DSSP file (Angstrom, degrees, kcal/mol; ACC not computed):
  #  RESIDUE AA STRUCTURE BP1 BP2  ACC     N-H-->O    O-->H-N    N-H-->O    O-->H-N    TCO  KAPPA ALPHA  PHI   PSI    X-CA   Y-CA   Z-CA
    1    1 A M              0   0    0      0, 0.0     2,-0.4     0, 0.0    50,-0.2   0.000 360.0 360.0 360.0 137.9  -26.7   94.2   10.0
    2    2 A L  E     -a   51   0A   0     48,-2.8    50,-2.8   111,-0.0     2,-0.5  -0.986 360.0-136.5-123.5 128.4  -25.6   90.7   10.7
    3    3 A R  E     -a   52   0A   0     -2,-0.4     2,-0.3    48,-0.2    50,-0.2  -0.762  31.7-165.2 -82.1 128.8  -28.1   87.9   11.7
    4    4 A V        -     0   0    0     48,-3.0    50,-0.4    -2,-0.5     3,-0.2  -0.873  27.7-142.3-121.8 152.8  -26.4   86.0   14.4
    5    5 A G  S    S+     0   0    0     -2,-0.3     2,-0.3     1,-0.3    51,-0.1   0.668  95.9  26.1 -82.6 -20.2  -27.1   82.5   16.1
    6    6 A N     >  -     0   0    0      1,-0.1     4,-2.0     2,-0.0    -1,-0.3  -0.872  67.4-162.6-149.6 105.6  -26.2   83.5   19.6
    7    7 A L  H  > S+     0   0    0     -2,-0.3     4,-2.8     1,-0.2     5,-0.2   0.914  90.9  46.6 -64.1 -45.5  -26.5   87.2   20.6
    8    8 A Q  H  > S+     0   0    0      1,-0.2     4,-3.0     2,-0.2    -1,-0.2   0.933 110.9  53.0 -65.7 -45.5  -24.4   87.1   23.7
    9    9 A R  H  > S+     0   0    0      1,-0.2     4,-1.8     2,-0.2    -1,-0.2   0.887 113.0  44.6 -51.9 -41.8  -21.6   85.2   21.9
   10   10 A S  H  X S+     0   0    0     -4,-2.0     4,-2.6     2,-0.2     5,-0.2   0.880 111.7  51.5 -75.1 -35.6  -21.5   87.8   19.2
   11   11 A I  H  X S+     0   0    0     -4,-2.8     4,-2.4    -5,-0.2     5,-0.3   0.942 110.6  49.8 -60.1 -46.0  -21.7   90.7   21.6
   12   12 A D  H  X>S+     0   0    0     -4,-3.0     4,-2.5    -5,-0.2     5,-0.8   0.886 111.9  49.2 -62.8 -40.0  -18.7   89.2   23.5
   13   13 A F  I  X>S+     0   0    0     -4,-1.8     5,-2.2    -5,-0.2     4,-1.6   0.961 114.2  42.3 -63.6 -53.7  -16.7   88.8   20.2
   14   14 A Y  I  <5S+     0   0    0     -4,-2.6     6,-2.6     3,-0.2    -2,-0.2   0.847 125.6  35.1 -68.2 -33.2  -17.3   92.3   18.9
   15   15 A T  I  <5S+     0   0    0     -4,-2.4     4,-0.4    -5,-0.2    -2,-0.2   0.913 128.6  29.3 -87.2 -46.6  -16.6   93.8   22.3
   16   16 A Q  I  <5S+     0   0    0     -4,-2.5    -3,-0.2    -5,-0.3    -2,-0.2   0.856 132.9  29.8 -83.4 -37.5  -14.0   91.6   23.9
   17   17 A V  I  <<S+     0   0    0     -4,-1.6    -3,-0.2    -5,-0.8    -4,-0.1   0.901 130.9  33.6 -90.1 -47.6  -12.1   90.4   20.8
   18   18 A M  S   <S-     0   0    0     -5,-2.2    -3,-0.2    -6,-0.1    -4,-0.2   0.597 102.0-124.3 -89.6  -9.6  -12.6   93.4   18.4
   19   19 A G        +     0   0    0     -4,-0.4    -4,-0.2    -6,-0.3    -3,-0.1   0.605  59.9 141.2  85.1   8.3  -12.6   96.1   21.1
   20   20 A M        -     0   0    0     -6,-2.6     2,-0.4    -7,-0.2    20,-0.2  -0.221  48.1-117.8 -77.0 174.2  -16.0   97.6   20.2
   21   21 A K  E     -B   39   0A   0     18,-3.2    18,-1.7    20,-0.1     2,-0.8  -0.880  17.6-120.0-109.7 146.6  -18.5   98.9   22.7
   22   22 A L  E     -B   38   0A   0     -2,-0.4    16,-0.2    16,-0.2     3,-0.1  -0.791  33.3-178.0 -82.4 112.1  -22.0   97.7   23.2
   23   23 A L  E     -     0   0A   0     14,-2.6     2,-0.3    -2,-0.8    -1,-0.2   0.877  55.1 -32.0 -86.9 -40.8  -24.0  100.8   22.4
   24   24 A R  E     -B   37   0A   0     13,-1.3    13,-2.9     2,-0.0     2,-0.3  -0.963  49.3-146.9-170.6 160.9  -27.5   99.6   23.1
   25   25 A T  E     -B   36   0A   0     -2,-0.3     2,-0.3    11,-0.2    11,-0.2  -0.952   9.3-168.3-132.7 152.3  -29.8   96.7   23.0
   26   26 A T  E     -B   35   0A   0      9,-2.1     9,-2.6    -2,-0.3     2,-0.4  -0.988   7.9-153.1-142.1 151.8  -33.5   96.2   22.2
   27   27 A E  E     -B   34   0A   0     -2,-0.3     7,-0.2     7,-0.2    -2,-0.0  -0.964   6.3-173.0-123.8 135.8  -35.9   93.3   22.7
   28   28 A N  E >>> +B   33   0A   0      5,-2.6     5,-1.7    -2,-0.4     3,-0.8  -0.730   9.1 171.7-130.5  86.4  -39.1   92.8   20.6
   29   29 A P  T 345S+     0   0    0      0, 0.0     3,-0.2     0, 0.0    -1,-0.1   0.770  75.3  63.6 -68.0 -23.7  -41.0   89.8   22.1
   30   30 A D  T 345S+     0   0    0      1,-0.2    -2,-0.0     3,-0.1     0, 0.0   0.835 118.6  27.7 -67.2 -29.5  -44.1   90.4   19.8
   31   31 A Y  T <45S-     0   0    0     -3,-0.8    -1,-0.2     2,-0.2    24,-0.1   0.285 110.2-122.9-115.7   6.5  -41.9   89.6   16.8
   32   32 A K  T  <5 +     0   0    0     -4,-0.5    23,-2.1    -3,-0.2     2,-0.3   0.876  67.5 113.4  53.5  52.2  -39.4   87.3   18.6
   33   33 A Y  E   < -BC  28  54A   0     -5,-1.7    -5,-2.6    21,-0.2     2,-0.3  -0.986  46.3-155.1-144.9 159.0  -36.1   89.1   17.9
   34   34 A S  E     -BC  27  53A   0     19,-2.2    19,-2.9    -2,-0.3     2,-0.3  -0.958  10.7-155.0-130.4 148.4  -33.4   90.9   19.8
   35   35 A L  E     -BC  26  52A   0     -9,-2.6    -9,-2.1    -2,-0.3     2,-0.4  -0.931   8.7-174.1-125.2 146.9  -31.0   93.6   18.6
   36   36 A A  E     -BC  25  51A   0     15,-2.1    15,-3.5    -2,-0.3     2,-0.5  -0.992  10.9-154.7-136.0 131.1  -27.6   94.7   19.8
   37   37 A F  E     +BC  24  50A   0    -13,-2.9   -14,-2.6    -2,-0.4   -13,-1.3  -0.941  17.7 177.1-110.2 133.6  -25.7   97.6   18.3
   38   38 A V  E     +BC  22  49A   0     11,-2.4    11,-3.4    -2,-0.5     2,-0.3  -0.862  12.5 131.9-127.5 156.6  -21.9   97.6   18.6
   39   39 A G  E     -B   21   0A   0    -18,-1.7   -18,-3.2    -2,-0.3     9,-0.1  -0.954  64.1 -94.3 173.1 173.1  -19.3  100.0   17.4
   40   40 A Y  S    S-     0   0    0      7,-0.5     2,-0.3    -2,-0.3     8,-0.1   0.531 104.9 -18.7 -84.5  -7.1  -16.2  102.1   18.3
   41   41 A G  S    S-     0   0    0      6,-0.4     2,-0.2   -20,-0.1    -1,-0.2  -0.945  87.6 -70.0-177.1 179.7  -18.4  105.1   19.0
   42   42 A N    >>  -     0   0    0     -2,-0.3     4,-1.0    -3,-0.1     3,-0.9  -0.543  61.1 -65.7 -90.0 154.1  -21.9  106.4   18.3
   43   43 A N  T 34 S+     0   0    0      1,-0.3     4,-0.1     2,-0.2    -1,-0.1  -0.384 110.0  31.2 -59.9 147.6  -23.5  107.6   15.0
   44   44 A P  T 34 S+     0   0    0      0, 0.0    -1,-0.3     0, 0.0     3,-0.0  -0.994 126.5  42.8 -89.8   0.6  -23.0  109.9   13.2
   45   45 A D  T <4 S+     0   0    0     -3,-0.9     2,-0.3     1,-0.1    -2,-0.2   0.737 124.2  25.4 -77.9 -22.7  -19.2  110.0   14.1
   46   46 A H  S  < S-     0   0    0     -4,-1.0     2,-0.1    -5,-0.0    -1,-0.1  -0.972  84.3-109.4-141.3 150.5  -18.7  106.2   13.9
   47   47 A A        -     0   0    0     -2,-0.3    -7,-0.5    -4,-0.1    -6,-0.4  -0.445  31.0-147.3 -73.7 154.1  -20.5  103.4   12.0
   48   48 A E        -     0   0    0     -9,-0.1     2,-0.5    -2,-0.1    -9,-0.2  -0.937   2.5-141.6-120.5 148.8  -22.5  101.0   14.1
   49   49 A L  E     - C   0  38A   0    -11,-3.4   -11,-2.4    -2,-0.4     2,-0.5  -0.940  13.8-146.4-110.7 130.9  -23.0   97.3   13.4
   50   50 A E  E     - C   0  37A   0     -2,-0.5   -48,-2.8   -13,-0.2     2,-0.6  -0.827   7.9-160.0 -92.7 125.6  -26.4   95.9   14.2
   51   51 A L  E     -aC   2  36A   0    -15,-3.5   -15,-2.1    -2,-0.5     2,-0.5  -0.940   9.6-163.3-106.3 120.6  -26.5   92.3   15.4
   52   52 A T  E     -aC   3  35A   0    -50,-2.8   -48,-3.0    -2,-0.6     2,-0.6  -0.915   8.6-170.0-109.5 125.7  -29.9   90.7   15.0
   53   53 A F  E     - C   0  34A   0    -19,-2.9   -19,-2.2    -2,-0.5     2,-0.7  -0.943   8.4-158.5-114.1 111.7  -30.9   87.5   16.8
   54   54 A N  E >   - C   0  33A   0     -2,-0.6     3,-2.4   -50,-0.4   -21,-0.2  -0.790  36.9-107.8 -84.8 114.1  -34.1   85.9   15.6
   55   55 A W  T 3  S+     0   0    0    -23,-2.1     3,-0.1    -2,-0.7    -1,-0.1  -0.132 100.0  14.7 -51.6 132.8  -35.3   83.8   18.5
   56   56 A G  T 3  S+     0   0    0      1,-0.2     2,-0.7   -51,-0.1    -1,-0.3   0.337  96.8 110.9  87.7  -4.2  -34.9   80.1   17.8
   57   57 A V    <   +     0   0    0     -3,-2.4    -3,-0.2     1,-0.1    -1,-0.2  -0.901  36.6 175.5-106.5 116.9  -32.5   80.5   14.8
   58   58 A E        +     0   0    0     -2,-0.7     2,-0.3     1,-0.2   -53,-0.2   0.627  60.9  12.8 -97.3 -14.8  -29.1   79.3   15.6
   59   59 A N        -     0   0    0    -55,-0.1     2,-0.3   -54,-0.1    -1,-0.2  -0.986  56.9-154.7-159.0 161.6  -27.3   79.6   12.1
   60   60 A Y        -     0   0    0     -2,-0.3     2,-0.4    51,-0.2   -55,-0.1  -0.908  27.7-109.2-130.5 152.4  -27.7   81.0    8.7
   61   61 A E        -     0   0    0     -2,-0.3    -2,-0.0     1,-0.1     0, 0.0  -0.740  27.8-138.8 -80.9 139.6  -26.4   80.3    5.2
   62   62 A M        -     0   0    0     -2,-0.4     4,-0.4     1,-0.1     3,-0.1   0.837  30.9-150.5 -72.2 -34.6  -23.9   82.9    4.2
   63   63 A G        -     0   0    0      1,-0.1    -1,-0.1     2,-0.1    -3,-0.0  -0.141  23.9 -93.9  83.2 171.1  -25.1   83.3    0.6
   64   64 A T  S    S+     0   0    0      1,-0.1    -1,-0.1    -2,-0.0    -2,-0.0   0.534 113.5  63.0-105.8  -6.4  -23.0   84.3   -2.3
   65   65 A A  S    S+     0   0    0     -3,-0.1     2,-0.2     2,-0.0    -2,-0.1   0.817  83.8  84.5 -83.7 -29.0  -23.7   88.0   -2.3
   66   66 A Y        +     0   0    0     -4,-0.4    -4,-0.0     1,-0.2     0, 0.0  -0.494  48.4 168.3 -72.5 138.7  -22.2   88.8    1.1
   67   67 A G        -     0   0    0      1,-0.2    47,-0.4    -2,-0.2     2,-0.3   0.655  46.4 -64.8-111.8 -75.7  -18.4   89.3    1.0
   68   68 A H        -     0   0    0     45,-0.1     2,-0.3    47,-0.0    -1,-0.2  -0.986  35.8-103.1-167.4 164.3  -17.1   90.8    4.3
   69   69 A L  E     -d  115   0B   0     45,-2.4    47,-3.5    -2,-0.3     2,-0.4  -0.654  33.8-147.5 -88.6 158.2  -17.1   93.8    6.6
   70   70 A A  E     -d  116   0B   0     -2,-0.3     2,-0.4    45,-0.2    47,-0.2  -0.994  14.4-176.1-130.7 134.7  -14.0   96.1    6.5
   71   71 A I  E     -d  117   0B   0     45,-3.1    47,-2.2    -2,-0.4     2,-0.2  -0.992  23.5-128.5-131.7 128.8  -12.6   97.9    9.5
   72   72 A A  E     -d  118   0B   0     -2,-0.4     2,-0.3    45,-0.2    47,-0.2  -0.514  30.2-178.7 -72.5 135.9   -9.7  100.4    9.5
   73   73 A V  E     -d  119   0B   0     45,-2.8    47,-2.9    -2,-0.2     3,-0.3  -0.948  32.8-133.3-131.5 153.9   -7.0   99.7   12.1
   74   74 A E  S    S+     0   0    0     -2,-0.3     2,-0.4     1,-0.3    -1,-0.1   0.867  99.8  18.1 -72.8 -35.6   -3.8  101.6   12.8
   75   75 A D     >  -     0   0    0      1,-0.1     4,-2.8    44,-0.1    -1,-0.3  -0.887  61.2-171.1-141.3 104.8   -1.6   98.4   12.9
   76   76 A A  H  > S+     0   0    0     -2,-0.4     4,-2.4    -3,-0.3    18,-0.2   0.847  89.9  53.8 -65.3 -34.1   -3.0   95.3   11.3
   77   77 A Y  H  > S+     0   0    0      2,-0.2     4,-1.9     1,-0.2    -1,-0.2   0.961 112.9  43.0 -64.6 -49.4   -0.1   93.2   12.6
   78   78 A A  H  > S+     0   0    0      1,-0.2     4,-2.6     2,-0.2     5,-0.2   0.901 111.2  55.7 -60.3 -41.9   -0.8   94.3   16.2
   79   79 A A  H  X S+     0   0    0     -4,-2.8     4,-3.1     1,-0.2     5,-0.2   0.931 107.2  49.5 -60.7 -43.8   -4.6   93.9   15.7
   80   80 A C  H  X S+     0   0    0     -4,-2.4     4,-2.6     1,-0.2    -1,-0.2   0.908 111.1  49.7 -61.6 -37.3   -4.1   90.3   14.7
   81   81 A E  H  X S+     0   0    0     -4,-1.9     4,-2.5     2,-0.2    -1,-0.2   0.931 113.0  45.5 -64.5 -44.4   -2.0   89.6   17.6
   82   82 A K  H  X S+     0   0    0     -4,-2.6     4,-1.3     2,-0.2    -2,-0.2   0.919 114.5  48.5 -64.7 -44.6   -4.5   91.2   20.0
   83   83 A I  H  <>S+     0   0    0     -4,-3.1     5,-3.1    -5,-0.2     3,-0.3   0.917 112.8  47.4 -62.9 -40.8   -7.4   89.4   18.4
   84   84 A R  H ><5S+     0   0    0     -4,-2.6     3,-1.4    -5,-0.2    -2,-0.2   0.914 110.7  52.2 -65.3 -43.1   -5.7   86.1   18.5
   85   85 A N  H 3<5S+     0   0    0     -4,-2.5    -1,-0.2     1,-0.3    -2,-0.2   0.724 107.1  53.3 -65.2 -22.4   -4.7   86.6   22.1
   86   86 A A  T 3<5S-     0   0    0     -4,-1.3    -1,-0.3    -3,-0.3    -2,-0.2   0.413 129.4 -94.7 -91.5   1.9   -8.4   87.4   23.0
   87   87 A G  T < 5S+     0   0    0     -3,-1.4    -3,-0.2     1,-0.3    -2,-0.1   0.573  79.2 139.4  99.8   7.4   -9.5   84.1   21.4
   88   88 A G      < -     0   0    0     -5,-3.1     2,-0.6    -6,-0.2    -1,-0.3  -0.405  52.8-116.5 -84.5 166.7  -10.4   85.3   17.9
   89   89 A K  E     -E  108   0B   0     19,-0.7    19,-1.9    -2,-0.1     2,-0.6  -0.882  18.9-160.0-106.5 112.7   -9.6   83.5   14.7
   90   90 A V  E     +E  107   0B   0     -2,-0.6    17,-0.3    17,-0.2     3,-0.2  -0.800  11.3 178.1 -89.9 125.4   -7.3   85.1   12.2
   91   91 A T  E    S+     0   0B   0     15,-2.2     2,-0.3    -2,-0.6    16,-0.2   0.624  73.1  27.2-105.7 -15.4   -7.8   83.6    8.8
   92   92 A R  E    S-E  106   0B   0     14,-1.8    14,-2.2     3,-0.0    -1,-0.3  -0.913  85.1-129.3-143.5 119.5   -5.3   85.6    6.9
   93   93 A E  E     -     0   0B   0     -2,-0.3    11,-0.2    12,-0.2     2,-0.1  -0.198  38.3 -84.5 -65.6 161.1   -2.4   87.1    8.5
   94   94 A A  E    S+     0   0B   0    -18,-0.2    11,-0.2   -17,-0.1    -1,-0.1  -0.386  74.2 115.1 -67.1 135.0   -1.5   90.7    8.2
   95   95 A G  E     -E  104   0B   0      9,-2.0     9,-2.8    -3,-0.1     3,-0.1  -0.946  67.4 -51.8 176.8 171.3    0.5   91.6    5.0
   96   96 A P  E     -E  103   0B   0      0, 0.0     7,-0.2     0, 0.0     5,-0.1  -0.277  59.0-109.0 -61.2 141.9    0.4   93.5    1.8
   97   97 A V    >   -     0   0    0      5,-2.6     3,-2.3     1,-0.1     5,-0.1  -0.452  51.2 -83.3 -67.0 144.8   -2.6   92.9   -0.5
   98   98 A K  T 3  S+     0   0    0      1,-0.3    -1,-0.1    -2,-0.1     3,-0.1  -0.292 116.3   8.0 -52.0 126.2   -1.7   90.9   -3.6
   99   99 A G  T 3  S+     0   0    0      1,-0.3    -1,-0.3    -3,-0.1     2,-0.2   0.597 125.5  60.9  79.4  10.9   -0.4   93.3   -6.2
  100  100 A G  S <  S-     0   0    0     -3,-2.3    -1,-0.3     2,-0.1     0, 0.0  -0.766  78.1-116.3-148.4-167.2   -0.3   96.3   -3.8
  101  101 A T        +     0   0    0     -2,-0.2     2,-0.2    -5,-0.1    -3,-0.1   0.532  67.6 115.2-119.7 -11.4    1.1   97.8   -0.7
  102  102 A T        -     0   0    0     -6,-0.1    -5,-2.6     1,-0.1     2,-0.5  -0.426  64.6-130.6 -63.0 128.5   -1.9   98.2    1.5
  103  103 A V  E     +E   96   0B   0     16,-0.3    16,-3.0    -7,-0.2     2,-0.3  -0.744  37.6 165.9 -87.9 121.4   -1.6   96.0    4.6
  104  104 A I  E     -EF  95 118B   0     -9,-2.8    -9,-2.0    -2,-0.5     2,-0.3  -0.827  16.1-176.1-128.8 171.6   -4.7   93.9    5.3
  105  105 A A  E     - F   0 117B   0     12,-1.4    12,-2.8    -2,-0.3     2,-0.4  -0.951  15.6-136.4-154.2 164.0   -5.7   90.9    7.3
  106  106 A F  E     -EF  92 116B   0    -14,-2.2   -15,-2.2    -2,-0.3   -14,-1.8  -0.988  15.7-178.6-132.7 147.6   -8.9   88.8    7.8
  107  107 A I  E     -EF  90 115B   0      8,-2.3     8,-2.6    -2,-0.4     2,-0.4  -0.863  19.1-136.1-129.5 162.9  -10.6   87.4   10.8
  108  108 A T  E     -EF  89 114B   0    -19,-1.9   -19,-0.7    -2,-0.3     6,-0.2  -0.994  15.5-139.9-127.2 127.3  -13.7   85.3   11.2
  109  109 A D    >   -     0   0    0      4,-2.6     3,-1.6    -2,-0.4   -99,-0.1  -0.153  38.9 -90.8 -75.3 177.6  -16.4   86.0   13.8
  110  110 A P  T 3  S+     0   0    0      0, 0.0    -1,-0.1     0, 0.0  -100,-0.1   0.705 127.5  51.3 -67.9 -18.7  -18.2   83.2   15.7
  111  111 A D  T 3  S-     0   0    0      2,-0.1   -51,-0.2   -52,-0.0  -108,-0.0   0.416 123.0-102.2 -95.5   2.9  -21.0   83.0   13.0
  112  112 A G  S <  S+     0   0    0     -3,-1.6     2,-0.2     1,-0.3   -50,-0.0   0.479  71.4 146.1  95.4   1.6  -18.5   82.7   10.2
  113  113 A Y        -     0   0    0      1,-0.1    -4,-2.6    -5,-0.1     2,-0.3  -0.517  44.9-128.9 -75.5 144.8  -18.7   86.2    8.9
  114  114 A K  E     - F   0 108B   0    -47,-0.4   -45,-2.4    -6,-0.2     2,-0.4  -0.678  20.0-166.8 -92.7 143.6  -15.4   87.5    7.6
  115  115 A V  E     -dF  69 107B   0     -8,-2.6    -8,-2.3    -2,-0.3     2,-0.4  -0.990  10.0-149.0-131.4 123.6  -14.0   90.9    8.7
  116  116 A E  E     -dF  70 106B   0    -47,-3.5   -45,-3.1    -2,-0.4     2,-0.6  -0.770   4.5-150.1 -91.3 134.9  -11.2   92.5    6.9
  117  117 A L  E     -dF  71 105B   0    -12,-2.8   -12,-1.4    -2,-0.4     2,-0.6  -0.927  12.6-165.7-102.2 122.2   -8.7   94.6    8.8
  118  118 A I  E     -dF  72 104B   0    -47,-2.2   -45,-2.8    -2,-0.6     2,-0.4  -0.939  17.6-132.3-115.6 117.8   -7.2   97.5    6.6
  119  119 A Q  E     +d   73   0B   0    -16,-3.0     2,-0.3    -2,-0.6   -16,-0.3  -0.569  33.0 177.4 -74.3 123.9   -4.2   99.2    8.0
  120  120 A R        -     0   0    0    -47,-2.9     2,-0.8    -2,-0.4    -2,-0.0  -0.916  34.3-119.4-124.9 152.1   -4.5  103.0    7.7
  121  121 A N        -     0   0    0     -2,-0.3   -47,-0.1     1,-0.1   -46,-0.1  -0.825  26.6-175.7 -88.9 112.1   -2.4  105.9    8.8
  122  122 A F              0   0    0     -2,-0.8    -1,-0.1     1,-0.2   -48,-0.1   0.383 360.0 360.0 -92.2   4.2   -4.5  107.9   11.3
  123  123 A A              0   0    0      0, 0.0    -1,-0.2     0, 0.0    -2,-0.0   0.531 360.0 360.0 -73.0 360.0   -2.0  110.7   11.7
């Protein structure tokens, strides 16, 4: 779950830039929060990311315990290009991880959360 400062902005990023689907949304007016679930498919076959918007809170401190999300992609180079063309921010271009051969890249979402793209062979 990620706490976000603008729910629609985050939905747009994860669907339009990252290519996920909006799976469902819920509103809880009694407790003043909204949820959106995004992913590449539904549980249990695919992981879902819960975006939580606490009404009236526009930003959060990242803290020191959080690192990043990681998403497997078929081609990290192509994913970076697609994300950049869709208006996303690539903060580390695709290339081998230091001291290894696995190709990774990093992007940053609109709230400042880091997302690692890990190139995997899906064949």
